C-alpha positions as CSV (number, residue, x, y, z in Angstrom):
1,M,19.3,-70.1,-106.9
2,R,15.5,-70.7,-106.3
3,V,13.3,-70.4,-109.3
4,A,9.6,-70.6,-109.2
5,A,7.4,-70.3,-106.2
6,S,6.9,-73.2,-103.9
7,N,6.3,-71.3,-100.7
8,P,2.8,-72.2,-99.4
9,V,2.5,-68.9,-97.6
10,W,2.4,-67.1,-100.9
11,R,-0.1,-69.5,-102.4
12,S,-2.5,-69.1,-99.4
13,G,-2.4,-65.4,-99.2
14,E,-1.8,-65.6,-95.4
15,R,1.0,-63.5,-93.7
16,R,2.9,-64.2,-90.5
17,F,3.0,-60.6,-89.6
18,P,0.7,-57.6,-90.4
19,S,3.6,-55.5,-91.5
20,E,5.2,-58.2,-93.9
21,M,5.0,-57.2,-97.5
22,R,5.5,-59.0,-100.8
23,I,7.9,-56.9,-102.9
24,L,8.7,-57.5,-106.5
25,Q,12.2,-56.3,-107.4
26,I,12.7,-56.0,-111.2
27,R,16.3,-55.7,-112.4
28,S,17.2,-55.6,-116.1
29,G,20.9,-56.0,-116.3
30,Y,22.5,-58.5,-118.3
31,S,25.8,-58.7,-116.3
32,F,26.9,-58.2,-112.7
33,N,27.3,-54.4,-112.3
34,G,26.4,-51.8,-109.6
35,A,22.7,-51.9,-110.3
36,V,22.5,-55.6,-110.0
37,R,24.5,-55.7,-106.7
38,Y,22.3,-52.8,-105.3
39,A,19.1,-54.8,-106.2
40,A,20.6,-58.0,-104.6
41,V,21.7,-55.9,-101.5
42,V,18.3,-54.2,-101.1
43,S,16.5,-57.5,-101.6
44,R,18.6,-59.1,-98.8
45,L,17.8,-56.2,-96.4
46,L,14.2,-56.4,-97.1
47,A,14.1,-60.1,-96.6
48,L,16.1,-59.6,-93.3
49,R,13.3,-57.3,-92.2
50,G,10.7,-60.1,-92.8
51,H,9.5,-59.2,-96.1
52,E,9.1,-61.8,-99.0
53,V,11.1,-60.5,-102.0
54,I,10.7,-61.7,-105.7
55,L,13.8,-60.7,-107.8
56,L,12.6,-60.7,-111.4
57,Q,15.6,-60.7,-113.8
58,R,16.5,-61.8,-117.2
59,P,18.0,-65.3,-117.7
60,G,21.7,-65.8,-117.8
61,L,23.0,-64.3,-114.6
62,D,22.9,-66.2,-111.2
63,V,22.9,-63.5,-108.6
64,G,22.6,-66.2,-106.0
65,S,26.1,-67.5,-106.9
66,I,27.6,-64.1,-106.3
67,L,25.6,-62.9,-103.2
68,P,24.0,-65.4,-100.9
69,M,20.1,-65.2,-101.1
70,L,18.0,-65.8,-98.1
71,S,15.0,-68.3,-98.1
72,N,12.4,-65.7,-98.4
73,I,13.9,-64.3,-101.7
74,E,12.6,-66.0,-104.7
75,I,14.1,-65.5,-108.2
76,Q,11.9,-65.4,-111.2
77,L,13.1,-65.2,-114.9
78,S,11.6,-63.1,-117.6
79,S,12.7,-61.6,-121.0
80,L,11.4,-58.4,-119.7
81,R,10.0,-57.7,-123.2
82,R,7.3,-55.2,-123.1
83,V,4.8,-57.4,-125.1
84,P,1.2,-58.2,-123.9
85,E,1.9,-62.0,-123.5
86,E,4.8,-61.4,-121.1
87,I,3.2,-58.6,-119.1
88,R,0.0,-60.6,-118.8
89,R,1.9,-63.8,-117.7
90,L,3.8,-61.8,-115.0
91,G,0.6,-59.9,-114.1
92,E,-1.1,-63.2,-113.3
93,F,2.0,-64.4,-111.2
94,C,1.9,-61.1,-109.4
95,R,-1.9,-61.5,-108.5
96,R,-1.4,-65.0,-107.4
97,C,1.6,-63.9,-105.2
98,G,-0.3,-60.9,-103.7
99,I,2.5,-58.4,-104.8
100,D,2.2,-55.3,-102.5
101,A,5.0,-53.2,-104.1
102,I,7.1,-53.1,-107.3
103,H,10.6,-51.7,-107.2
104,T,12.5,-51.3,-110.5
105,H,16.3,-51.1,-111.1
106,K,17.9,-49.8,-114.4
107,S,16.3,-48.1,-117.3
108,S,14.9,-51.1,-119.1
109,A,13.1,-52.3,-116.0
110,H,11.3,-49.0,-115.3
111,P,8.9,-49.1,-118.3
112,F,8.4,-52.8,-117.8
113,G,7.4,-52.1,-114.1
114,A,5.0,-49.3,-115.2
115,A,3.4,-51.7,-117.8
116,L,3.2,-54.5,-115.3
117,R,1.6,-52.1,-112.6
118,S,-1.2,-51.4,-115.0
119,F,-2.1,-55.1,-115.1
120,I,-2.2,-55.6,-111.2
121,A,-3.7,-53.8,-108.3
122,C,-0.3,-52.8,-106.9
123,H,-0.3,-49.8,-104.5
124,A,3.2,-48.8,-104.9
125,W,5.7,-48.6,-107.7
126,Q,9.1,-47.1,-107.2
127,P,11.7,-46.7,-110.0
128,C,15.2,-46.7,-108.6
129,T,17.7,-44.6,-110.3
130,V,20.9,-45.7,-108.4
């Protein structure tokens, strides 16, 4: 499991291809279930298309040990608590990484993604109800 960004492409703001996006996938599950698997599969498919994906999740579940993750998928940990300090911390992280889109999975992730979007200039936020 990769934790914390070390990819210089994200730090410099340069992209290899004009169509490449930086997508934040937020999943709030505590255990391996259908929503967690779906988020991991969608992340893999986006990464295979050349996008850089950050999978934001609660600590305790190593999705990389269940499903192999590609090198352009980064895992970030968060409590996903809707408190100003956590929203601000992840908002700064998203600004540094240049997040283009936020995709949320599961009911707890939806309000967190909406609050996070208000702190960053993200053009797209899509809650997923699968």
